[in-house]
C-alpha positions in Angstrom: 35.5 221.7 -70.5 32.2 219.9 -69.8 29.0 221.4 -71.0 26.7 222.5 -68.1 23.0 222.0 -68.2 21.9 225.5 -67.3 18.5 224.3 -66.2 20.1 222.4 -63.4 22.8 224.9 -62.3 23.0 225.7 -58.6 24.6 228.9 -57.6 26.4 229.3 -54.3 28.4 231.7 -52.1 29.9 231.6 -48.7 29.0 234.3 -46.1 30.6 235.0 -42.7 28.1 235.3 -39.8 28.3 235.5 -36.0 27.7 231.7 -35.9 30.3 231.0 -38.5 30.7 230.6 -42.2 27.5 229.7 -44.0 27.0 228.4 -47.6 24.0 229.8 -49.5 22.8 227.8 -52.4 20.2 228.9 -55.0 18.7 227.9 -58.3 17.2 230.2 -60.8 13.8 229.6 -59.0 14.8 230.5 -55.5 17.1 229.9 -52.5 17.7 226.1 -52.1 19.5 226.2 -48.7 21.6 227.8 -46.1 24.1 225.3 -44.8 26.4 225.3 -41.8 29.9 223.8 -41.9 29.8 220.0 -42.3 26.5 220.3 -44.1 27.9 222.3 -47.0 26.7 221.2 -50.5 29.3 219.4 -52.4 30.6 221.3 -55.4 30.1 219.6 -58.7 30.2 220.7 -62.4 26.7 222.2 -62.0 27.5 224.4 -59.0 28.7 227.9 -59.9 30.0 230.4 -57.4 28.0 233.6 -57.8 27.9 237.1 -56.5 25.1 238.1 -58.8 22.3 235.5 -58.2 19.3 237.6 -56.9 18.3 235.0 -54.3 21.8 234.7 -52.9 22.1 238.5 -52.7 18.7 238.8 -50.9 19.4 235.9 -48.5 22.8 237.4 -47.6 21.3 240.8 -46.9 18.4 239.4 -44.9 20.7 237.2 -42.8 22.9 240.2 -42.0 19.8 242.1 -40.9 18.7 239.2 -38.8 22.0 239.0 -37.0 21.9 242.8 -36.5 18.5 242.4 -34.8 16.7 244.3 -37.6 14.9 241.4 -39.3 12.3 239.1 -37.8 10.9 237.5 -40.9 12.5 236.4 -44.2 10.9 236.9 -47.6 13.5 235.6 -49.9 11.8 233.2 -52.4 12.6 229.5 -51.5 13.0 226.6 -53.9 12.0 223.9 -51.5 12.8 220.3 -52.4 11.7 217.5 -50.2 8.8 215.1 -49.5 5.3 216.5 -49.2 5.6 215.9 -45.4 8.9 217.6 -45.1 7.7 220.7 -47.0 4.6 220.9 -44.9 6.7 220.7 -41.7 9.1 223.4 -43.0 6.2 225.6 -43.9 4.8 225.3 -40.4 8.3 226.3 -39.1 8.0 229.6 -41.0 4.8 230.4 -39.0 6.5 230.3 -35.6 6.9 233.9 -34.5 10.4 235.4 -34.0 11.5 234.9 -30.4 9.0 232.2 -29.6 9.3 228.4 -29.4 7.0 225.5 -29.8 7.3 221.8 -29.1 7.8 219.1 -31.6 4.4 217.8 -30.6 2.8 221.1 -31.2 4.4 221.3 -34.6 3.2 217.8 -35.4 -0.3 218.9 -34.4 -0.1 221.9 -36.7 1.1 219.7 -39.6 -2.0 217.6 -39.0 -1.1 214.6 -36.8 -0.1 215.1 -33.1 1.3 211.6 -33.1 4.0 212.5 -35.6 6.4 214.4 -33.3 9.3 212.2 -34.2 8.6 212.4 -37.9 8.5 216.2 -37.5 11.8 216.1 -35.7 13.3 214.1 -38.6 11.9 216.5 -41.2 13.3 219.5 -39.2 16.7 217.7 -39.1 16.6 217.7 -42.9 15.6 221.4 -43.2 18.1 222.9 -45.6 17.2 226.5 -44.7 19.1 227.2 -41.5 17.7 230.3 -39.8 15.5 231.3 -42.7 13.1 228.3 -42.0 13.6 228.5 -38.2 13.8 224.9 -36.9 15.8 226.3 -34.0 12.5 227.5 -32.6 11.3 224.0 -31.9 12.1 222.5 -28.6 11.3 219.4 -26.5 8.0 219.1 -24.6 9.7 220.1 -21.4 11.5 223.0 -23.0 14.8 221.0 -23.5 16.6 222.3 -26.6 16.7 218.8 -28.2 18.8 218.2 -31.3 19.9 220.7 -33.9 21.7 219.2 -36.8 23.0 222.5 -38.1 25.7 223.5 -35.6 24.5 221.6 -32.5 22.9 222.8 -29.3 25.3 225.7 -28.8 24.3 227.2 -32.2 20.6 226.6 -31.4 21.0 228.3 -28.0 22.8 231.3 -29.6 20.1 231.8 -32.1 17.3 231.7 -29.5 19.3 234.1 -27.2 19.7 236.5 -30.1 16.0 236.5 -30.7 15.1 237.0 -27.0 17.6 239.9 -26.8 15.9 241.7 -29.7 
């Protein structure tokens, strides 16, 4: 059996939701991602399935509350890993109120440069925190749903409808 570097271990679990099976991944510092189907993290020697990681437990509970219409904000600790620009874009996503949408241009403006709407879209496409960091709340300038790398337009539409109904 190979020795595992415990400082690099990532814990994971799969949870069933109304939009399908999601993979939750965490480190000992926080939640690292919520992945949908084809975006699952590959299992390797440093990934351990866990039902006891505090961040996985909290994320699972909060996602269940979200889908039940009882949670509008997430407070599970995140272990964000990305470029400075990506992390800034993801933090702006967390400020979009539940049930509301903004355009990519507006998000770019909030990040600090209104001309970077495409860069913001790319950063959103790499957002590893499906639902918890709500990139589904960003739409095109004319209200078009635009892209959604995690589950496509039908999933984005379902999440927006769920929030409007609550």
